[in-house]
C-alpha positions as CSV (number, residue, x, y, z in Angstrom):
1,M,-135.2,61.4,-40.1
2,R,-138.9,61.2,-39.1
3,D,-141.5,61.8,-41.8
4,R,-144.0,63.2,-39.3
5,P,-144.1,64.9,-36.0
6,I,-143.7,63.0,-32.8
7,R,-147.2,62.3,-31.4
8,V,-147.5,63.0,-27.7
9,L,-150.2,62.2,-25.2
10,I,-150.2,64.2,-21.9
11,V,-151.5,62.4,-18.8
12,D,-152.1,64.6,-15.8
13,D,-155.0,65.2,-13.4
14,S,-154.4,69.0,-13.4
15,A,-156.2,70.8,-16.1
16,T,-153.8,73.7,-15.7
17,V,-150.7,71.5,-16.2
18,R,-152.3,69.8,-19.2
19,K,-152.9,73.2,-20.8
20,V,-149.6,74.7,-19.9
21,V,-147.6,71.7,-21.2
22,S,-149.7,71.5,-24.4
23,D,-149.2,75.2,-25.0
24,S,-145.4,75.0,-24.4
25,L,-145.1,72.4,-27.1
26,A,-147.6,73.9,-29.6
27,G,-145.0,75.9,-31.5
28,N,-142.6,73.0,-32.1
29,P,-142.9,71.6,-35.6
30,D,-141.4,68.3,-34.7
31,I,-144.0,67.6,-31.9
32,E,-147.8,67.2,-32.1
33,V,-149.8,66.9,-28.9
34,I,-152.5,64.5,-30.0
35,G,-154.5,64.4,-26.8
36,T,-154.6,64.7,-23.0
37,A,-155.9,62.4,-20.3
38,V,-157.0,63.1,-16.7
39,D,-156.1,59.7,-15.3
40,P,-154.6,56.3,-16.3
41,Y,-158.1,54.9,-17.2
42,V,-158.7,57.6,-19.8
43,A,-155.1,57.4,-20.9
44,R,-155.5,53.6,-21.6
45,D,-158.4,54.3,-23.9
46,K,-156.6,57.2,-25.7
47,I,-153.4,55.1,-26.2
48,L,-155.5,52.4,-27.9
49,A,-157.4,55.0,-30.0
50,L,-154.6,57.5,-30.9
51,N,-151.4,55.3,-30.8
52,P,-149.0,58.0,-29.4
53,D,-145.2,57.9,-29.8
54,V,-144.4,59.3,-26.4
55,L,-146.4,59.7,-23.2
56,T,-145.8,62.4,-20.5
57,L,-147.0,60.9,-17.2
58,D,-147.9,62.5,-13.9
59,I,-147.0,60.2,-11.0
60,E,-149.6,61.5,-8.5
61,M,-153.2,61.0,-9.8
62,P,-156.5,59.8,-8.5
63,R,-158.0,56.3,-9.2
64,M,-154.5,54.9,-10.1
65,D,-151.1,56.4,-9.4
66,G,-148.7,57.0,-12.3
67,L,-146.1,54.5,-11.1
68,T,-148.7,51.6,-11.0
69,F,-149.9,52.6,-14.5
70,L,-146.3,52.8,-15.8
71,R,-145.6,49.2,-14.6
72,L,-148.8,48.0,-16.3
73,L,-148.0,49.9,-19.4
74,M,-144.4,48.5,-19.6
75,K,-145.8,45.0,-19.2
76,H,-148.7,45.2,-21.8
77,R,-147.8,48.0,-24.2
78,P,-144.2,49.2,-23.8
79,M,-143.7,52.8,-25.1
80,P,-141.4,55.8,-24.3
81,V,-142.6,57.6,-21.1
82,I,-141.4,60.8,-19.6
83,V,-142.4,61.2,-16.0
84,M,-143.6,64.6,-14.8
85,S,-142.9,65.1,-11.1
86,S,-143.2,67.8,-8.5
87,L,-140.1,68.9,-6.6
88,T,-140.8,67.2,-3.3
89,R,-138.6,64.6,-1.6
90,E,-141.3,62.0,-1.8
91,S,-142.0,62.7,-5.5
92,S,-138.3,62.5,-6.3
93,Q,-138.1,59.1,-4.8
94,I,-141.1,57.9,-6.8
95,A,-139.6,59.4,-10.0
96,L,-136.5,57.3,-9.5
97,E,-138.7,54.2,-9.1
98,A,-140.4,55.2,-12.3
99,L,-137.0,55.3,-14.1
100,Q,-136.2,51.9,-12.7
101,A,-139.6,50.6,-13.9
102,G,-138.9,51.7,-17.5
103,A,-139.5,55.5,-17.9
104,V,-137.1,57.1,-20.2
105,D,-136.6,60.4,-18.4
106,V,-138.0,62.6,-15.7
107,F,-139.0,66.3,-16.0
108,S,-139.9,68.8,-13.3
109,K,-143.6,69.6,-13.4
110,P,-144.2,73.3,-14.4
111,G,-145.5,75.4,-11.6
112,N,-147.1,78.0,-13.9
113,S,-147.4,79.1,-17.6
114,M,-144.2,81.2,-17.4
115,S,-142.0,78.3,-16.1
116,A,-143.6,75.9,-18.6
117,H,-142.8,78.1,-21.6
118,A,-139.3,78.7,-20.3
119,D,-138.8,74.9,-20.0
120,G,-140.7,74.1,-23.2
121,A,-137.5,73.7,-25.3
122,R,-135.9,71.3,-22.8
123,L,-139.1,69.2,-22.6
124,A,-139.2,69.1,-26.4
125,E,-135.6,67.8,-26.4
126,K,-136.5,65.1,-23.9
127,I,-139.5,64.1,-26.0
128,K,-137.3,63.8,-29.1
129,A,-134.8,61.7,-27.2
130,A,-137.6,59.5,-25.8
131,A,-139.1,59.0,-29.3
132,G,-135.8,57.3,-30.4
133,A,-135.0,55.5,-27.2
134,R,-134.6,51.8,-26.7
135,I,-137.3,50.8,-24.3
136,R,-136.1,48.3,-21.7
137,V,-139.0,46.0,-20.8
138,G,-138.9,44.4,-17.4
139,H,-135.3,43.8,-16.7
140,A,-133.7,43.8,-20.2
141,V,-130.6,44.9,-18.4
142,P,-130.0,42.1,-15.8
143,P,-130.3,43.3,-12.2
144,V,-127.0,43.7,-10.4
145,V,-126.2,40.9,-8.0
146,K,-123.6,42.2,-5.5
147,P,-122.9,40.0,-2.5
148,T,-121.4,42.9,-0.6
149,V,-124.8,44.6,-0.3
150,R,-126.8,42.7,2.3
151,P,-130.6,42.5,2.5
152,H,-132.1,44.5,5.3
153,H,-133.4,42.3,8.1
154,P,-135.6,43.6,10.9
155,H,-132.9,43.3,13.5
156,E,-130.2,44.9,11.4
157,P,-129.6,48.6,10.8
158,A,-131.6,50.2,8.0
159,P,-129.6,51.0,4.8
160,A,-129.4,54.7,5.7
161,V,-127.9,53.7,9.1
162,R,-125.4,51.4,7.5
163,A,-124.4,54.2,5.1
164,A,-123.8,56.5,8.0
165,E,-121.8,53.9,9.8
166,R,-119.7,53.4,6.6
167,A,-119.0,57.1,6.5
168,L,-117.6,57.0,10.0
169,A,-115.6,53.9,9.5
170,P,-111.8,54.0,9.4
171,A,-109.9,54.2,6.1
172,P,-109.4,51.0,4.2
173,A,-106.7,48.7,5.4
174,S,-103.3,48.9,3.7
175,S,-104.1,45.8,1.7
176,G,-106.5,47.9,-0.4
177,R,-105.3,49.6,-3.6
178,R,-103.8,53.0,-3.2
179,Y,-103.3,55.7,-5.9
180,S,-101.5,58.9,-6.6
181,S,-103.7,61.8,-5.4
182,R,-103.8,62.9,-9.1
183,H,-105.7,59.8,-10.2
184,L,-109.3,60.5,-11.1
185,I,-112.4,59.0,-12.8
186,V,-115.0,61.2,-14.5
187,M,-118.2,60.1,-16.0
188,G,-121.1,61.7,-17.9
189,A,-124.6,60.5,-18.8
190,S,-128.0,61.7,-19.8
191,T,-131.1,59.9,-21.1
192,G,-131.1,56.4,-19.6
193,G,-128.1,57.3,-17.4
194,T,-129.6,56.9,-14.0
195,E,-130.0,53.1,-14.5
196,A,-126.8,52.8,-16.5
197,L,-124.8,54.5,-13.7
198,K,-126.5,52.3,-11.1
199,E,-125.5,49.2,-13.0
200,V,-121.8,50.3,-13.2
201,L,-121.4,51.8,-9.8
202,T,-123.0,49.0,-7.8
203,Q,-120.5,46.5,-9.3
204,L,-117.5,48.5,-8.2
205,P,-115.4,47.9,-5.1
206,S,-114.6,50.7,-2.6
207,D,-110.8,50.9,-3.3
208,L,-111.0,53.0,-6.4
209,P,-109.7,56.5,-7.2
210,G,-112.2,59.4,-6.6
211,I,-115.1,59.5,-9.0
212,C,-117.0,62.5,-10.2
213,V,-120.3,62.1,-12.2
214,V,-122.5,64.4,-14.2
215,Q,-126.0,63.0,-14.9
216,H,-128.4,65.3,-16.7
217,I,-131.1,65.5,-14.0
218,P,-133.4,68.2,-12.7
219,A,-132.6,70.1,-9.5
220,H,-133.7,68.3,-6.3
221,F,-133.9,64.9,-8.0
222,S,-130.1,64.6,-7.9
223,T,-130.3,64.4,-4.1
224,A,-132.6,61.4,-4.1
225,F,-130.5,59.8,-6.9
226,A,-127.2,60.1,-4.9
227,N,-128.8,58.8,-1.7
228,R,-130.3,55.8,-3.6
229,L,-126.8,55.0,-5.0
230,N,-125.2,55.4,-1.6
231,E,-127.5,52.7,-0.2
232,L,-126.7,50.3,-3.0
233,C,-123.0,50.8,-3.6
234,E,-119.9,49.7,-1.7
235,L,-118.5,53.1,-2.6
236,E,-119.6,56.2,-0.7
237,V,-121.9,58.2,-3.0
238,K,-123.0,61.8,-2.2
239,E,-124.3,64.8,-3.9
240,A,-121.4,67.2,-4.4
241,A,-121.2,70.3,-2.3
242,N,-118.8,73.2,-2.5
243,G,-115.4,72.3,-1.1
244,D,-115.9,68.5,-1.1
245,R,-112.7,66.6,-1.5
246,V,-112.3,64.1,-4.3
247,E,-110.8,61.1,-2.7
248,P,-110.5,57.3,-3.1
249,G,-113.7,55.4,-2.4
250,R,-116.0,58.4,-2.9
251,V,-118.3,59.3,-5.8
252,L,-119.5,62.9,-6.1
253,I,-122.7,63.4,-8.1
254,A,-123.2,66.9,-9.6
255,P,-126.4,68.5,-8.2
256,G,-129.2,69.3,-10.6
257,G,-129.0,73.0,-11.6
258,H,-125.3,73.4,-10.9
259,H,-122.2,72.7,-12.9
260,L,-119.5,70.6,-11.1
261,V,-116.0,72.0,-11.5
262,L,-112.8,70.4,-10.3
263,R,-109.9,72.4,-8.8
264,W,-106.5,71.2,-7.8
265,N,-105.7,72.3,-4.3
266,A,-102.0,71.6,-3.3
267,N,-102.4,67.8,-3.0
268,H,-106.0,67.0,-3.8
269,Y,-109.0,67.9,-6.0
270,T,-111.9,69.8,-4.6
271,A,-115.4,70.3,-6.0
272,Q,-116.7,73.7,-6.9
273,L,-120.4,74.3,-7.8
274,T,-121.3,77.1,-10.2
275,D,-124.6,78.4,-11.7
276,G,-123.0,79.5,-14.9
277,P,-124.7,79.5,-18.3
278,M,-126.1,76.2,-19.6
279,V,-123.9,74.2,-21.9
280,H,-125.7,72.1,-24.5
281,H,-128.9,73.3,-22.8
282,Q,-127.7,71.5,-19.6
283,R,-126.7,72.5,-16.1
284,P,-124.8,70.4,-14.9
285,A,-123.0,69.7,-18.2
286,V,-120.5,66.9,-18.8
287,D,-118.2,69.2,-20.9
288,V,-117.8,71.5,-17.9
289,L,-116.7,68.7,-15.7
290,F,-114.3,67.2,-18.3
291,D,-112.8,70.6,-19.2
292,S,-112.2,71.4,-15.6
293,A,-110.4,68.1,-15.1
294,A,-108.1,68.9,-18.0
295,K,-107.5,72.4,-16.7
296,A,-106.7,71.0,-13.3
297,G,-103.8,69.2,-14.9
298,S,-105.2,65.7,-14.4
299,A,-105.5,64.5,-18.0
300,T,-102.6,62.0,-17.8
301,S,-104.1,60.5,-14.6
302,T,-107.8,60.5,-15.7
303,L,-110.2,57.9,-16.9
304,A,-113.2,59.6,-18.7
305,I,-116.3,57.6,-19.5
306,L,-119.4,58.7,-21.5
307,L,-122.6,56.7,-21.1
308,T,-126.0,56.8,-22.8
309,G,-127.6,60.2,-23.6
310,M,-129.0,62.5,-26.3
311,G,-126.9,65.2,-27.8
312,A,-123.2,66.0,-27.8
313,D,-122.4,67.0,-24.2
314,G,-119.1,65.6,-23.1
315,A,-117.6,64.8,-26.5
316,A,-115.5,68.0,-26.8
317,G,-114.3,67.7,-23.2
318,M,-113.4,64.1,-23.7
319,L,-111.4,64.9,-26.8
320,T,-109.5,67.5,-24.8
321,L,-108.8,65.0,-22.1
322,R,-107.7,62.3,-24.6
323,Q,-105.4,64.8,-26.4
324,G,-103.8,65.5,-22.9
325,G,-103.1,61.8,-22.3
326,A,-106.3,60.6,-20.6
327,T,-107.9,57.1,-21.0
328,T,-111.3,57.6,-22.6
329,W,-114.2,55.2,-23.1
330,A,-117.7,55.4,-24.5
331,Q,-120.7,53.0,-24.1
332,N,-121.6,51.1,-27.3
333,E,-124.7,51.7,-29.3
334,E,-126.4,48.3,-28.6
335,S,-126.5,48.9,-24.8
336,C,-127.4,52.6,-24.9
337,V,-131.0,53.8,-24.3
338,V,-130.0,56.8,-26.6
339,F,-126.8,56.6,-28.6
340,G,-126.1,60.3,-28.9
341,M,-123.4,61.5,-26.5
342,P,-121.2,58.3,-27.0
343,R,-121.7,58.4,-30.7
344,E,-120.5,62.0,-30.9
345,A,-117.4,61.2,-28.9
346,I,-116.6,58.3,-31.2
347,L,-117.1,60.3,-34.3
348,R,-114.7,63.0,-33.0
349,G,-112.1,60.5,-32.2
350,A,-112.4,61.2,-28.5
351,A,-113.1,57.7,-27.3
352,Q,-110.3,55.2,-27.2
353,K,-112.5,52.2,-26.5
354,V,-116.2,51.4,-27.1
355,L,-117.7,49.1,-24.5
356,P,-121.1,47.5,-23.7
357,L,-122.6,48.6,-20.5
358,D,-122.2,45.3,-18.7
359,Q,-118.4,45.3,-19.3
360,I,-117.6,48.8,-18.1
361,A,-117.4,48.0,-14.3
362,G,-114.9,45.2,-15.0
363,A,-112.9,47.4,-17.2
364,I,-112.8,50.1,-14.5
365,N,-111.5,47.6,-12.0
366,R,-108.8,46.5,-14.4
367,Y,-107.8,50.1,-15.0
368,A,-107.6,50.6,-11.2
369,D,-105.3,47.6,-10.9
370,M,-102.9,49.2,-13.4
371,M,-103.1,52.6,-11.8
372,A,-102.5,51.4,-8.2
373,I,-99.3,52.3,-6.5
374,G,-97.0,49.3,-6.5
375,S,-98.6,47.7,-9.6
376,E,-96.0,45.7,-11.5
377,K,-97.5,46.9,-14.7
378,L,-96.5,50.5,-13.9
379,T,-92.8,49.9,-13.4
380,T,-92.1,51.5,-16.7
381,G,-93.8,53.7,-19.3
382,T,-95.7,56.9,-19.4
383,P,-99.4,57.4,-18.6
384,S,-100.2,57.3,-22.3
385,S,-98.5,54.0,-22.6
386,H,-100.5,52.7,-19.7
387,A,-103.7,53.6,-21.5
388,A,-102.4,51.8,-24.6
389,A,-101.5,48.7,-22.6
390,L,-105.0,48.7,-21.1
391,T,-106.6,49.0,-24.5
392,L,-104.6,46.1,-25.8
393,S,-105.2,43.9,-22.8
394,A,-108.9,44.5,-22.6
395,G,-109.3,43.3,-26.2
396,S,-112.2,45.7,-27.0
397,R,-112.7,47.4,-30.3
398,A,-111.6,51.0,-30.5
399,G,-113.8,53.9,-31.5
400,S,-113.3,55.8,-34.7
401,G,-110.3,58.0,-34.8
402,S,-108.2,55.7,-32.5
């Protein structure tokens, strides 16, 4: 429990945005806006003078852009930073670079006073999460080294072209693992999740069951996020659209501003997007995805994973899945940027296993081995006994309530 409000410095070249954001936070007793800055040079002086707890940072400013300033800040004076970005394609790409450079979260820049006040509560929650976040300086999480991702040479197709070629390629050879059409992997993340998901997904092979992901991310940013992962991953990664099939080798990312719901359609899952009410102040919400997987009858064939993030989203849905026979894992506290969602799942007894981030990809691969059609480990036993065997063979400590 903090003994004083979280001290916030707002850095933006627009006087209107500085005022609107300051006003939207003014009524929150847990947050104090201690100053504003028109550019990184003024921000540097105010950081030294005022010692803020959290910075909100525009990425498009004169004299020095926000991304350059962020990299300098993380090198010389690491602190929690929330990037404020406009909803353009170029800005979305830069915002993702900022998350990779050490920013805790990204927030859509308000267009006017009405939108800012409407979003003030969500920005306040992000500031609270940022204030308690573990700041990763440089590459505290080692970069993924994946030999299947080749560097782009001048005489080779660009990554986007290679992704298109991969989408048109024939199905994997019969030597690849195959699964029942019921098998499914669902994942949820929030603060710190874009980099955590990147670390996990880039280490996975293409012959996995279909994967569906909810990352708390603003509308429009999710497109850039999915495209970035698609260039880096052996799996096909795309932003989910209505009617998309969930199939092996494919990852569907919930679009910002829409819930991702799974439906069972004769012999496969399909994605359905809805703009229903926010759940845990989020849309998309992890609980909506997890609950839909349970309602689709997939629990006994599902692996559910909760990664870093603030709040409780996903914990209730994970518990429902576990009670239905699913395999359920949560990221451990030491490797989380914010240990909120995983902690809540552990406290509720929803998580069978608690794993550090750098072990999750390997555990998924072992799970896939066990679930694959023809696996000797699946000659006897029920889905719940398979989950128990995996827990024992992995040798990881279980969460509370196991």
